[in-house]
C-alpha positions in Angstrom: -56.1 70.2 129.2 -56.3 72.2 126.0 -56.6 70.6 122.6 -55.7 72.4 119.3 -56.3 70.6 116.0 -55.3 71.4 112.4 -55.2 69.2 109.3 -51.8 67.6 110.0 -51.2 68.4 113.6 -52.7 68.0 117.1 -51.4 69.9 120.1 -52.3 69.0 123.7 -51.2 71.4 126.4 -51.4 70.8 130.1 -49.8 73.1 132.7 -46.2 73.4 131.6 -46.2 70.5 129.2 -47.1 70.3 125.5 -47.5 67.2 123.3 -47.4 67.9 119.5 -48.4 65.0 117.2 -47.7 65.9 113.6 -48.1 63.9 110.3 -45.2 64.8 108.0 -45.0 64.7 104.2 -42.7 61.7 104.4 -45.5 59.6 105.9 -44.1 59.5 109.4 -46.0 60.5 112.5 -43.9 62.6 114.9 -44.6 62.9 118.6 -42.8 65.7 120.5 -43.1 66.4 124.2 -42.0 69.8 125.5 -41.6 70.3 129.2 -40.8 73.8 130.7 -39.4 72.1 133.9 -36.2 71.2 132.0 -36.5 67.6 133.2 -34.5 65.1 131.2 -37.4 62.7 131.2 -40.3 63.9 129.1 -43.7 62.5 130.2 -47.1 63.7 129.0 -49.9 61.9 130.9 -53.4 61.5 129.5 -55.7 60.4 132.3 -59.3 59.5 132.5 -60.0 62.9 134.0 -59.8 64.2 130.5 -62.1 61.4 129.3 -62.8 62.6 125.7 -59.0 62.8 124.9 -58.3 59.6 126.9 -61.0 57.8 124.9 -59.5 58.9 121.6 -56.0 57.6 122.6 -57.6 54.4 123.9 -59.2 53.9 120.5 -56.0 54.7 118.7 -54.0 52.3 120.9 -56.5 49.5 120.4 -56.6 50.0 116.7 -52.8 49.8 116.6 -52.8 46.7 118.8 -55.0 44.8 116.4 -53.2 46.4 113.4 -56.2 48.3 112.2 -54.3 51.3 111.0 -55.4 52.3 107.5 -58.7 54.2 107.6 -60.4 53.7 104.2 -63.7 55.4 105.0 -62.6 59.0 104.4 -61.2 58.0 101.0 -64.4 56.1 100.1 -66.4 59.3 100.6 -64.4 61.0 97.9 -64.8 58.3 95.2 -67.0 59.2 92.3 -66.6 56.0 90.2 -66.4 52.3 90.6 -62.8 52.4 89.3 -61.8 54.8 92.1 -63.5 52.7 94.7 -61.6 49.6 93.5 -58.3 51.5 93.6 -59.0 52.6 97.2 -59.8 49.0 98.2 -56.6 47.6 96.5 -54.5 50.3 98.3 -56.3 49.3 101.6 -55.5 45.6 101.1 -51.8 46.4 100.3 -51.4 48.6 103.4 -53.1 46.0 105.6 -50.9 43.2 104.2 -47.8 45.3 104.8 -48.8 46.3 108.4 -49.7 42.7 109.4 -46.1 41.7 108.7 -44.9 43.8 111.6 -44.8 41.4 114.5 -43.0 43.9 116.7 -45.5 46.7 116.3 -47.1 46.0 119.7 -45.0 44.2 122.3 -46.0 43.9 125.9 -48.5 46.9 125.9 -46.0 49.2 124.2 -46.2 50.5 120.6 -42.9 50.7 118.6 
């Protein structure tokens, strides 16, 4: 499996299939599966045979499952004052409060 990363996009390619995960300017995360076999059902499997990629998706899934979505650590590194740090933490608290209200985010091992 081949992995290509850029600042707002990840591309995984496996044989005749491609998975593109892209973070758009509107704040949405888009997942697009391309399959050269022209099948109506698009499936891109990530198995333990590609353990590094599998592990990343497992971490992502578990974070979403417990609603730990907003990563504050990268923003903290950029803070140069106490005021900036407080602003980041307030934003973090607002995002977490908003996300925790979504009861249907993770239903029966599926992410919506």
